[in-house]
Backbone atoms as SQL, in Angstrom:
CREATE TABLE atoms (id INTEGER PRIMARY KEY, chain TEXT, resi INTEGER, resn TEXT, atom TEXT, x REAL, y REAL, z REAL);
INSERT INTO atoms VALUES
  (1, 'A', 1, 'MET', 'N', -44.248, 67.012, 63.595),
  (2, 'A', 1, 'MET', 'CA', -45.469, 67.773, 63.747),
  (3, 'A', 1, 'MET', 'C', -45.643, 68.133, 65.219),
  (4, 'A', 2, 'PRO', 'N', -45.954, 69.378, 65.522),
  (5, 'A', 2, 'PRO', 'CA', -46.219, 69.752, 66.912),
  (6, 'A', 2, 'PRO', 'C', -47.490, 69.067, 67.418),
  (7, 'A', 3, 'LEU', 'N', -47.482, 68.713, 68.688),
  (8, 'A', 3, 'LEU', 'CA', -48.646, 68.049, 69.276),
  (9, 'A', 3, 'LEU', 'C', -49.892, 68.922, 69.179),
  (10, 'A', 4, 'THR', 'N', -49.731, 70.212, 69.132),
  (11, 'A', 4, 'THR', 'CA', -50.889, 71.098, 69.026),
  (12, 'A', 4, 'THR', 'C', -51.657, 70.885, 67.738),
  (13, 'A', 5, 'ARG', 'N', -51.040, 70.223, 66.746),
  (14, 'A', 5, 'ARG', 'CA', -51.710, 69.963, 65.467),
  (15, 'A', 5, 'ARG', 'C', -52.166, 68.509, 65.344),
  (16, 'A', 6, 'ILE', 'N', -52.143, 67.751, 66.433),
  (17, 'A', 6, 'ILE', 'CA', -52.494, 66.332, 66.367),
  (18, 'A', 6, 'ILE', 'C', -53.901, 66.123, 65.812),
  (19, 'A', 7, 'GLY', 'N', -54.783, 67.069, 66.043),
  (20, 'A', 7, 'GLY', 'CA', -56.148, 66.952, 65.542),
  (21, 'A', 7, 'GLY', 'C', -56.219, 66.779, 64.039),
  (22, 'A', 8, 'SER', 'N', -55.240, 67.309, 63.310),
  (23, 'A', 8, 'SER', 'CA', -55.256, 67.178, 61.848),
  (24, 'A', 8, 'SER', 'C', -55.036, 65.741, 61.395),
  (25, 'A', 9, 'LEU', 'N', -54.483, 64.911, 62.266),
  (26, 'A', 9, 'LEU', 'CA', -54.278, 63.499, 61.944),
  (27, 'A', 9, 'LEU', 'C', -55.500, 62.649, 62.263),
  (28, 'A', 10, 'LEU', 'N', -56.477, 63.236, 62.898),
  (29, 'A', 10, 'LEU', 'CA', -57.640, 62.503, 63.396),
  (30, 'A', 10, 'LEU', 'C', -58.895, 63.023, 62.702),
  (31, 'A', 11, 'PRO', 'N', -59.212, 62.484, 61.540),
  (32, 'A', 11, 'PRO', 'CA', -60.286, 63.049, 60.722),
  (33, 'A', 11, 'PRO', 'C', -61.675, 63.042, 61.361),
  (34, 'A', 12, 'TYR', 'N', -61.902, 62.188, 62.341),
  (35, 'A', 12, 'TYR', 'CA', -63.238, 62.101, 62.932),
  (36, 'A', 12, 'TYR', 'C', -63.332, 62.794, 64.275),
  (37, 'A', 13, 'HIS', 'N', -62.241, 63.415, 64.717),
  (38, 'A', 13, 'HIS', 'CA', -62.207, 64.075, 66.020),
  (39, 'A', 13, 'HIS', 'C', -61.529, 65.431, 65.862),
  (40, 'A', 14, 'THR', 'N', -62.296, 66.459, 65.764),
  (41, 'A', 14, 'THR', 'CA', -61.719, 67.781, 65.528),
  (42, 'A', 14, 'THR', 'C', -61.470, 68.560, 66.816),
  (43, 'A', 15, 'GLN', 'N', -62.002, 68.120, 67.930),
  (44, 'A', 15, 'GLN', 'CA', -61.838, 68.827, 69.199),
  (45, 'A', 15, 'GLN', 'C', -60.901, 68.058, 70.127),
  (46, 'A', 16, 'VAL', 'N', -59.651, 67.931, 69.739),
  (47, 'A', 16, 'VAL', 'CA', -58.666, 67.218, 70.547),
  (48, 'A', 16, 'VAL', 'C', -57.881, 68.231, 71.360),
  (49, 'A', 17, 'ASP', 'N', -57.837, 68.041, 72.676),
  (50, 'A', 17, 'ASP', 'CA', -57.092, 68.939, 73.547),
  (51, 'A', 17, 'ASP', 'C', -55.652, 68.439, 73.662),
  (52, 'A', 18, 'ALA', 'N', -54.730, 69.152, 73.039),
  (53, 'A', 18, 'ALA', 'CA', -53.337, 68.712, 72.973),
  (54, 'A', 18, 'ALA', 'C', -52.711, 68.566, 74.358),
  (55, 'A', 19, 'ALA', 'N', -53.019, 69.438, 75.283),
  (56, 'A', 19, 'ALA', 'CA', -52.432, 69.360, 76.622),
  (57, 'A', 19, 'ALA', 'C', -52.875, 68.088, 77.346),
  (58, 'A', 20, 'THR', 'N', -54.137, 67.723, 77.201),
  (59, 'A', 20, 'THR', 'CA', -54.644, 66.500, 77.828),
  (60, 'A', 20, 'THR', 'C', -53.980, 65.276, 77.231),
  (61, 'A', 21, 'VAL', 'N', -53.840, 65.259, 75.912),
  (62, 'A', 21, 'VAL', 'CA', -53.169, 64.148, 75.240),
  (63, 'A', 21, 'VAL', 'C', -51.710, 64.074, 75.684),
  (64, 'A', 22, 'ALA', 'N', -51.025, 65.199, 75.729),
  (65, 'A', 22, 'ALA', 'CA', -49.617, 65.228, 76.123),
  (66, 'A', 22, 'ALA', 'C', -49.428, 64.733, 77.557),
  (67, 'A', 23, 'ASN', 'N', -50.302, 65.138, 78.462),
  (68, 'A', 23, 'ASN', 'CA', -50.199, 64.678, 79.846),
  (69, 'A', 23, 'ASN', 'C', -50.344, 63.165, 79.941),
  (70, 'A', 24, 'ALA', 'N', -51.297, 62.612, 79.211),
  (71, 'A', 24, 'ALA', 'CA', -51.509, 61.160, 79.240),
  (72, 'A', 24, 'ALA', 'C', -50.309, 60.427, 78.647),
  (73, 'A', 25, 'LEU', 'N', -49.806, 60.906, 77.514),
  (74, 'A', 25, 'LEU', 'CA', -48.641, 60.264, 76.896),
  (75, 'A', 25, 'LEU', 'C', -47.413, 60.384, 77.787),
  (76, 'A', 26, 'ASN', 'N', -47.229, 61.529, 78.432),
  (77, 'A', 26, 'ASN', 'CA', -46.093, 61.693, 79.344),
  (78, 'A', 26, 'ASN', 'C', -46.179, 60.735, 80.517),
  (79, 'A', 27, 'ARG', 'N', -47.374, 60.465, 80.993),
  (80, 'A', 27, 'ARG', 'CA', -47.545, 59.499, 82.086),
  (81, 'A', 27, 'ARG', 'C', -47.057, 58.125, 81.648),
  (82, 'A', 28, 'ILE', 'N', -47.427, 57.713, 80.433),
  (83, 'A', 28, 'ILE', 'CA', -47.006, 56.410, 79.919),
  (84, 'A', 28, 'ILE', 'C', -45.492, 56.392, 79.715),
  (85, 'A', 29, 'ILE', 'N', -44.943, 57.455, 79.160),
  (86, 'A', 29, 'ILE', 'CA', -43.489, 57.554, 78.950),
  (87, 'A', 29, 'ILE', 'C', -42.755, 57.486, 80.283),
  (88, 'A', 30, 'ASP', 'N', -43.238, 58.206, 81.280),
  (89, 'A', 30, 'ASP', 'CA', -42.602, 58.194, 82.595),
  (90, 'A', 30, 'ASP', 'C', -42.643, 56.811, 83.230),
  (91, 'A', 31, 'ASP', 'N', -43.781, 56.133, 83.118),
  (92, 'A', 31, 'ASP', 'CA', -43.883, 54.775, 83.664),
  (93, 'A', 31, 'ASP', 'C', -42.879, 53.848, 82.981),
  (94, 'A', 32, 'ALA', 'N', -42.808, 53.913, 81.652),
  (95, 'A', 32, 'ALA', 'CA', -41.870, 53.051, 80.911),
  (96, 'A', 32, 'ALA', 'C', -40.428, 53.394, 81.261),
  (97, 'A', 33, 'ALA', 'N', -40.102, 54.684, 81.356),
  (98, 'A', 33, 'ALA', 'CA', -38.742, 55.101, 81.706),
  (99, 'A', 33, 'ALA', 'C', -38.371, 54.671, 83.119),
  (100, 'A', 34, 'GLY', 'N', -39.381, 54.537, 83.977),
  (101, 'A', 34, 'GLY', 'CA', -39.157, 54.081, 85.347),
  (102, 'A', 34, 'GLY', 'C', -39.087, 52.573, 85.483),
  (103, 'A', 35, 'GLY', 'N', -39.095, 51.871, 84.350),
  (104, 'A', 35, 'GLY', 'CA', -38.960, 50.419, 84.374),
  (105, 'A', 35, 'GLY', 'C', -40.264, 49.651, 84.497),
  (106, 'A', 36, 'LYS', 'N', -41.385, 50.338, 84.467),
  (107, 'A', 36, 'LYS', 'CA', -42.671, 49.650, 84.562),
  (108, 'A', 36, 'LYS', 'C', -43.084, 49.141, 83.184),
  (109, 'A', 37, 'SER', 'N', -43.668, 47.962, 83.157),
  (110, 'A', 37, 'SER', 'CA', -44.250, 47.465, 81.911),
  (111, 'A', 37, 'SER', 'C', -45.506, 48.274, 81.644),
  (112, 'A', 38, 'VAL', 'N', -45.651, 48.730, 80.403),
  (113, 'A', 38, 'VAL', 'CA', -46.834, 49.527, 80.078),
  (114, 'A', 38, 'VAL', 'C', -47.695, 48.878, 79.015),
  (115, 'A', 39, 'PHE', 'N', -47.126, 47.981, 78.201),
  (116, 'A', 39, 'PHE', 'CA', -47.902, 47.348, 77.130),
  (117, 'A', 39, 'PHE', 'C', -47.863, 45.841, 77.303),
  (118, 'A', 40, 'TYR', 'N', -49.028, 45.239, 77.277),
  (119, 'A', 40, 'TYR', 'CA', -49.164, 43.794, 77.434),
  (120, 'A', 40, 'TYR', 'C', -49.847, 43.245, 76.183),
  (121, 'A', 41, 'ARG', 'N', -49.089, 42.477, 75.405),
  (122, 'A', 41, 'ARG', 'CA', -49.633, 41.920, 74.160),
  (123, 'A', 41, 'ARG', 'C', -50.637, 40.821, 74.456),
  (124, 'A', 42, 'PHE', 'N', -51.608, 40.688, 73.569),
  (125, 'A', 42, 'PHE', 'CA', -52.608, 39.632, 73.681),
  (126, 'A', 42, 'PHE', 'C', -52.129, 38.330, 73.060),
  (127, 'A', 43, 'TYR', 'N', -51.194, 38.389, 72.127),
  (128, 'A', 43, 'TYR', 'CA', -50.796, 37.218, 71.360),
  (129, 'A', 43, 'TYR', 'C', -49.365, 36.810, 71.660),
  (130, 'A', 44, 'SER', 'N', -49.095, 35.535, 71.520),
  (131, 'A', 44, 'SER', 'CA', -47.760, 34.995, 71.752),
  (132, 'A', 44, 'SER', 'C', -46.821, 35.385, 70.610),
  (133, 'A', 45, 'ASP', 'N', -45.526, 35.184, 70.830),
  (134, 'A', 45, 'ASP', 'CA', -44.542, 35.460, 69.777),
  (135, 'A', 45, 'ASP', 'C', -44.841, 34.636, 68.526),
  (136, 'A', 46, 'ALA', 'N', -45.239, 33.374, 68.717),
  (137, 'A', 46, 'ALA', 'CA', -45.538, 32.505, 67.571),
  (138, 'A', 46, 'ALA', 'C', -46.737, 33.037, 66.777),
  (139, 'A', 47, 'GLN', 'N', -47.760, 33.507, 67.476),
  (140, 'A', 47, 'GLN', 'CA', -48.935, 34.050, 66.798),
  (141, 'A', 47, 'GLN', 'C', -48.596, 35.335, 66.047),
  (142, 'A', 48, 'VAL', 'N', -47.765, 36.166, 66.634),
  (143, 'A', 48, 'VAL', 'CA', -47.359, 37.417, 65.976),
  (144, 'A', 48, 'VAL', 'C', -46.493, 37.123, 64.764),
  (145, 'A', 49, 'LEU', 'N', -45.646, 36.095, 64.856),
  (146, 'A', 49, 'LEU', 'CA', -44.802, 35.718, 63.723),
  (147, 'A', 49, 'LEU', 'C', -45.657, 35.325, 62.518),
  (148, 'A', 50, 'LYS', 'N', -46.771, 34.627, 62.774),
  (149, 'A', 50, 'LYS', 'CA', -47.679, 34.220, 61.695),
  (150, 'A', 50, 'LYS', 'C', -48.497, 35.388, 61.157),
  (151, 'A', 51, 'ASP', 'N', -48.817, 36.347, 62.013),
  (152, 'A', 51, 'ASP', 'CA', -49.657, 37.485, 61.632),
  (153, 'A', 51, 'ASP', 'C', -49.110, 38.741, 62.320),
  (154, 'A', 52, 'PRO', 'N', -48.068, 39.380, 61.757),
  (155, 'A', 52, 'PRO', 'CA', -47.374, 40.493, 62.407),
  (156, 'A', 52, 'PRO', 'C', -48.242, 41.642, 62.915),
  (157, 'A', 53, 'PRO', 'N', -49.332, 42.029, 62.253),
  (158, 'A', 53, 'PRO', 'CA', -50.140, 43.120, 62.819),
  (159, 'A', 53, 'PRO', 'C', -50.698, 42.822, 64.209),
  (160, 'A', 54, 'LYS', 'N', -50.760, 41.544, 64.591),
  (161, 'A', 54, 'LYS', 'CA', -51.255, 41.198, 65.926),
  (162, 'A', 54, 'LYS', 'C', -50.333, 41.717, 67.036),
  (163, 'A', 55, 'ALA', 'N', -49.124, 42.125, 66.687),
  (164, 'A', 55, 'ALA', 'CA', -48.205, 42.676, 67.686),
  (165, 'A', 55, 'ALA', 'C', -48.763, 43.959, 68.297),
  (166, 'A', 56, 'GLN', 'N', -49.660, 44.620, 67.599),
  (167, 'A', 56, 'GLN', 'CA', -50.245, 45.867, 68.088),
  (168, 'A', 56, 'GLN', 'C', -51.461, 45.645, 68.978),
  (169, 'A', 57, 'ASP', 'N', -51.956, 44.423, 69.042),
  (170, 'A', 57, 'ASP', 'CA', -53.122, 44.129, 69.865),
  (171, 'A', 57, 'ASP', 'C', -52.670, 43.878, 71.299),
  (172, 'A', 58, 'GLY', 'N', -53.187, 44.653, 72.213),
  (173, 'A', 58, 'GLY', 'CA', -52.800, 44.482, 73.604),
  (174, 'A', 58, 'GLY', 'C', -53.477, 45.521, 74.468),
  (175, 'A', 59, 'ALA', 'N', -52.923, 45.702, 75.647),
  (176, 'A', 59, 'ALA', 'CA', -53.466, 46.668, 76.590),
  (177, 'A', 59, 'ALA', 'C', -52.332, 47.500, 77.166),
  (178, 'A', 60, 'VAL', 'N', -52.597, 48.779, 77.316),
  (179, 'A', 60, 'VAL', 'CA', -51.669, 49.685, 77.974),
  (180, 'A', 60, 'VAL', 'C', -52.182, 49.860, 79.396),
  (181, 'A', 61, 'LEU', 'N', -51.293, 49.669, 80.367),
  (182, 'A', 61, 'LEU', 'CA', -51.673, 49.761, 81.774),
  (183, 'A', 61, 'LEU', 'C', -51.174, 51.067, 82.370),
  (184, 'A', 62, 'LEU', 'N', -52.058, 51.778, 83.037),
  (185, 'A', 62, 'LEU', 'CA', -51.694, 52.919, 83.863),
  (186, 'A', 62, 'LEU', 'C', -52.013, 52.501, 85.298),
  (187, 'A', 63, 'PRO', 'N', -51.006, 51.971, 86.012),
  (188, 'A', 63, 'PRO', 'CA', -51.267, 51.345, 87.310),
  (189, 'A', 63, 'PRO', 'C', -51.374, 52.316, 88.476),
  (190, 'A', 64, 'ARG', 'N', -52.108, 51.887, 89.455),
  (191, 'A', 64, 'ARG', 'CA', -52.181, 52.530, 90.754),
  (192, 'A', 64, 'ARG', 'C', -52.267, 51.403, 91.780),
  (193, 'A', 65, 'PRO', 'N', -51.136, 50.999, 92.360),
  (194, 'A', 65, 'PRO', 'CA', -51.120, 49.827, 93.240),
  (195, 'A', 65, 'PRO', 'C', -51.887, 49.989, 94.542),
  (196, 'A', 66, 'ALA', 'N', -52.260, 51.202, 94.923),
  (197, 'A', 66, 'ALA', 'CA', -52.976, 51.388, 96.185),
  (198, 'A', 66, 'ALA', 'C', -54.352, 50.730, 96.177),
  (199, 'A', 67, 'ARG', 'N', -54.921, 50.573, 95.006),
  (200, 'A', 67, 'ARG', 'CA', -56.239, 49.934, 94.903),
  (201, 'A', 67, 'ARG', 'C', -56.146, 48.731, 93.989),
  (202, 'A', 68, 'ARG', 'N', -56.978, 47.776, 94.238),
  (203, 'A', 68, 'ARG', 'CA', -56.979, 46.578, 93.405),
  (204, 'A', 68, 'ARG', 'C', -57.979, 46.664, 92.264),
  (205, 'A', 69, 'ALA', 'N', -58.928, 47.559, 92.363),
  (206, 'A', 69, 'ALA', 'CA', -59.938, 47.664, 91.314),
  (207, 'A', 69, 'ALA', 'C', -59.285, 48.068, 90.002),
  (208, 'A', 70, 'VAL', 'N', -59.818, 47.534, 88.929),
  (209, 'A', 70, 'VAL', 'CA', -59.296, 47.831, 87.596),
  (210, 'A', 70, 'VAL', 'C', -60.434, 48.363, 86.737),
  (211, 'A', 71, 'ARG', 'N', -60.139, 49.417, 86.009),
  (212, 'A', 71, 'ARG', 'CA', -61.084, 49.962, 85.038),
  (213, 'A', 71, 'ARG', 'C', -60.478, 49.761, 83.665),
  (214, 'A', 72, 'ARG', 'N', -61.288, 49.435, 82.702),
  (215, 'A', 72, 'ARG', 'CA', -60.767, 49.294, 81.350),
  (216, 'A', 72, 'ARG', 'C', -61.480, 50.288, 80.452),
  (217, 'A', 73, 'HIS', 'N', -60.770, 50.704, 79.448),
  (218, 'A', 73, 'HIS', 'CA', -61.342, 51.640, 78.493),
  (219, 'A', 73, 'HIS', 'C', -61.079, 51.105, 77.095),
  (220, 'A', 74, 'CYS', 'N', -62.100, 51.052, 76.306),
  (221, 'A', 74, 'CYS', 'CA', -62.001, 50.573, 74.929),
  (222, 'A', 74, 'CYS', 'C', -62.262, 51.753, 74.003),
  (223, 'A', 75, 'PRO', 'N', -61.188, 52.394, 73.523),
  (224, 'A', 75, 'PRO', 'CA', -61.382, 53.558, 72.670),
  (225, 'A', 75, 'PRO', 'C', -62.078, 53.199, 71.370),
  (226, 'A', 76, 'GLY', 'N', -62.795, 54.137, 70.851),
  (227, 'A', 76, 'GLY', 'CA', -63.539, 53.925, 69.616),
  (228, 'A', 76, 'GLY', 'C', -62.686, 54.133, 68.386),
  (229, 'A', 77, 'GLY', 'N', -63.360, 54.209, 67.259),
  (230, 'A', 77, 'GLY', 'CA', -62.689, 54.483, 65.993),
  (231, 'A', 77, 'GLY', 'C', -62.188, 53.263, 65.271),
  (232, 'A', 78, 'GLY', 'N', -62.509, 52.069, 65.714),
  (233, 'A', 78, 'GLY', 'CA', -61.985, 50.848, 65.113),
  (234, 'A', 78, 'GLY', 'C', -62.293, 50.670, 63.649),
  (235, 'A', 79, 'PHE', 'N', -63.289, 51.385, 63.138),
  (236, 'A', 79, 'PHE', 'CA', -63.636, 51.272, 61.728),
  (237, 'A', 79, 'PHE', 'C', -62.573, 51.912, 60.835),
  (238, 'A', 80, 'SER', 'N', -61.757, 52.793, 61.401),
  (239, 'A', 80, 'SER', 'CA', -60.752, 53.489, 60.612),
  (240, 'A', 80, 'SER', 'C', -59.392, 53.467, 61.294),
  (241, 'A', 81, 'TYR', 'N', -59.364, 53.738, 62.569),
  (242, 'A', 81, 'TYR', 'CA', -58.158, 53.700, 63.391),
  (243, 'A', 81, 'TYR', 'C', -58.609, 53.587, 64.842),
  (244, 'A', 82, 'VAL', 'N', -57.726, 53.169, 65.715),
  (245, 'A', 82, 'VAL', 'CA', -58.071, 53.045, 67.127),
  (246, 'A', 82, 'VAL', 'C', -57.720, 54.368, 67.806),
  (247, 'A', 83, 'ALA', 'N', -58.645, 54.918, 68.541),
  (248, 'A', 83, 'ALA', 'CA', -58.527, 56.263, 69.112),
  (249, 'A', 83, 'ALA', 'C', -57.815, 56.278, 70.464),
  (250, 'A', 84, 'SER', 'N', -56.803, 55.458, 70.639),
  (251, 'A', 84, 'SER', 'CA', -56.104, 55.373, 71.921),
  (252, 'A', 84, 'SER', 'C', -55.451, 56.682, 72.327),
  (253, 'A', 85, 'VAL', 'N', -54.761, 57.335, 71.407),
  (254, 'A', 85, 'VAL', 'CA', -53.965, 58.512, 71.752),
  (255, 'A', 85, 'VAL', 'C', -54.817, 59.651, 72.293),
  (256, 'A', 86, 'HIS', 'N', -55.908, 59.957, 71.643),
  (257, 'A', 86, 'HIS', 'CA', -56.684, 61.122, 72.042),
  (258, 'A', 86, 'HIS', 'C', -57.937, 60.796, 72.843),
  (259, 'A', 87, 'GLU', 'N', -58.297, 59.530, 72.920),
  (260, 'A', 87, 'GLU', 'CA', -59.491, 59.157, 73.671),
  (261, 'A', 87, 'GLU', 'C', -59.143, 58.198, 74.802),
  (262, 'A', 88, 'GLY', 'N', -58.451, 57.125, 74.482),
  (263, 'A', 88, 'GLY', 'CA', -58.170, 56.090, 75.475),
  (264, 'A', 88, 'GLY', 'C', -57.204, 56.509, 76.562),
  (265, 'A', 89, 'PHE', 'N', -56.023, 57.008, 76.181),
  (266, 'A', 89, 'PHE', 'CA', -55.004, 57.334, 77.171),
  (267, 'A', 89, 'PHE', 'C', -55.421, 58.469, 78.098),
  (268, 'A', 90, 'PRO', 'N', -55.988, 59.573, 77.580),
  (269, 'A', 90, 'PRO', 'CA', -56.427, 60.624, 78.507),
  (270, 'A', 90, 'PRO', 'C', -57.502, 60.145, 79.497),
  (271, 'A', 91, 'HIS', 'N', -58.433, 59.331, 79.014),
  (272, 'A', 91, 'HIS', 'CA', -59.492, 58.815, 79.893),
  (273, 'A', 91, 'HIS', 'C', -58.888, 57.911, 80.969),
  (274, 'A', 92, 'ALA', 'N', -57.979, 57.021, 80.560),
  (275, 'A', 92, 'ALA', 'CA', -57.345, 56.117, 81.524),
  (276, 'A', 92, 'ALA', 'C', -56.485, 56.884, 82.524),
  (277, 'A', 93, 'ALA', 'N', -55.805, 57.940, 82.074),
  (278, 'A', 93, 'ALA', 'CA', -54.990, 58.744, 82.988),
  (279, 'A', 93, 'ALA', 'C', -55.876, 59.399, 84.053),
  (280, 'A', 94, 'ALA', 'N', -57.047, 59.870, 83.650),
  (281, 'A', 94, 'ALA', 'CA', -57.978, 60.476, 84.606),
  (282, 'A', 94, 'ALA', 'C', -58.468, 59.433, 85.617),
  (283, 'A', 95, 'ILE', 'N', -58.761, 58.246, 85.149),
  (284, 'A', 95, 'ILE', 'CA', -59.187, 57.159, 86.043),
  (285, 'A', 95, 'ILE', 'C', -58.058, 56.815, 87.009),
  (286, 'A', 96, 'SER', 'N', -56.846, 56.745, 86.503),
  (287, 'A', 96, 'SER', 'CA', -55.690, 56.420, 87.334),
  (288, 'A', 96, 'SER', 'C', -55.463, 57.481, 88.413),
  (289, 'A', 97, 'ARG', 'N', -55.658, 58.741, 88.052),
  (290, 'A', 97, 'ARG', 'CA', -55.503, 59.812, 89.049),
  (291, 'A', 97, 'ARG', 'C', -56.505, 59.667, 90.190),
  (292, 'A', 98, 'GLN', 'N', -57.610, 58.976, 89.939),
  (293, 'A', 98, 'GLN', 'CA', -58.598, 58.731, 90.979),
  (294, 'A', 98, 'GLN', 'C', -58.219, 57.532, 91.851),
  (295, 'A', 99, 'GLY', 'N', -57.079, 56.900, 91.541),
  (296, 'A', 99, 'GLY', 'CA', -56.580, 55.809, 92.369),
  (297, 'A', 99, 'GLY', 'C', -56.870, 54.416, 91.853),
  (298, 'A', 100, 'TYR', 'N', -57.349, 54.303, 90.635),
  (299, 'A', 100, 'TYR', 'CA', -57.664, 53.002, 90.062),
  (300, 'A', 100, 'TYR', 'C', -56.620, 52.585, 89.035),
  (301, 'A', 101, 'ASN', 'N', -56.417, 51.283, 88.910),
  (302, 'A', 101, 'ASN', 'CA', -55.628, 50.764, 87.805),
  (303, 'A', 101, 'ASN', 'C', -56.483, 50.923, 86.552),
  (304, 'A', 102, 'ALA', 'N', -55.867, 51.313, 85.438),
  (305, 'A', 102, 'ALA', 'CA', -56.638, 51.526, 84.217),
  (306, 'A', 102, 'ALA', 'C', -55.932, 50.882, 83.031),
  (307, 'A', 103, 'PHE', 'N', -56.669, 50.121, 82.269),
  (308, 'A', 103, 'PHE', 'CA', -56.177, 49.524, 81.034),
  (309, 'A', 103, 'PHE', 'C', -56.847, 50.202, 79.851),
  (310, 'A', 104, 'VAL', 'N', -56.075, 50.417, 78.787),
  (311, 'A', 104, 'VAL', 'CA', -56.626, 50.879, 77.518),
  (312, 'A', 104, 'VAL', 'C', -56.428, 49.739, 76.533),
  (313, 'A', 105, 'LEU', 'N', -57.506, 49.233, 75.985),
  (314, 'A', 105, 'LEU', 'CA', -57.425, 48.129, 75.042),
  (315, 'A', 105, 'LEU', 'C', -57.167, 48.652, 73.641),
  (316, 'A', 106, 'ASN', 'N', -56.231, 48.023, 72.974),
  (317, 'A', 106, 'ASN', 'CA', -55.923, 48.379, 71.586),
  (318, 'A', 106, 'ASN', 'C', -56.071, 47.096, 70.766),
  (319, 'A', 107, 'THR', 'N', -57.116, 47.042, 69.971),
  (320, 'A', 107, 'THR', 'CA', -57.348, 45.858, 69.161),
  (321, 'A', 107, 'THR', 'C', -57.594, 46.272, 67.719),
  (322, 'A', 108, 'GLY', 'N', -57.645, 45.320, 66.863),
  (323, 'A', 108, 'GLY', 'CA', -57.871, 45.593, 65.455),
  (324, 'A', 108, 'GLY', 'C', -56.774, 45.021, 64.590),
  (325, 'A', 109, 'SER', 'N', -55.846, 44.299, 65.217),
  (326, 'A', 109, 'SER', 'CA', -54.723, 43.671, 64.506),
  (327, 'A', 109, 'SER', 'C', -54.067, 44.619, 63.532),
  (328, 'A', 110, 'GLY', 'N', -53.736, 45.796, 64.049),
  (329, 'A', 110, 'GLY', 'CA', -52.986, 46.742, 63.230),
  (330, 'A', 110, 'GLY', 'C', -53.808, 47.419, 62.166),
  (331, 'A', 111, 'LEU', 'N', -55.102, 47.534, 62.377),
  (332, 'A', 111, 'LEU', 'CA', -55.977, 48.131, 61.379),
  (333, 'A', 111, 'LEU', 'C', -55.446, 49.464, 60.881),
  (334, 'A', 112, 'GLU', 'N', -54.929, 50.280, 61.830),
  (335, 'A', 112, 'GLU', 'CA', -54.459, 51.594, 61.425),
  (336, 'A', 112, 'GLU', 'C', -53.170, 51.526, 60.599),
  (337, 'A', 113, 'ALA', 'N', -52.477, 50.403, 60.644),
  (338, 'A', 113, 'ALA', 'CA', -51.222, 50.282, 59.892),
  (339, 'A', 113, 'ALA', 'C', -51.433, 49.636, 58.531),
  (340, 'A', 114, 'ARG', 'N', -52.620, 49.143, 58.273),
  (341, 'A', 114, 'ARG', 'CA', -52.863, 48.437, 57.002),
  (342, 'A', 114, 'ARG', 'C', -53.314, 49.383, 55.928);
């Protein structure tokens, strides 16, 4: 599916700007390709083994080492799916461009996968 149609996958968000989403995702891809850790799980391997959906619970970091301040963003939509792609990552990328470290929290123990 082309990214320009991502809004069709998001039933509660019809005004998704594909370019903004793509820029945020590319930032995360570039960081990972550059060897930076981008996802930090909340649960240990043993906890995930007992409850596999917990592997999705964690935080995505968009770092800016010049400043020590950290901003966190908790995307909405937990009642149906976590809105990280179109809400969390673009917001965190904007915060990071301002020189702050930014975390996007992804919780719900795999709610969107169940």
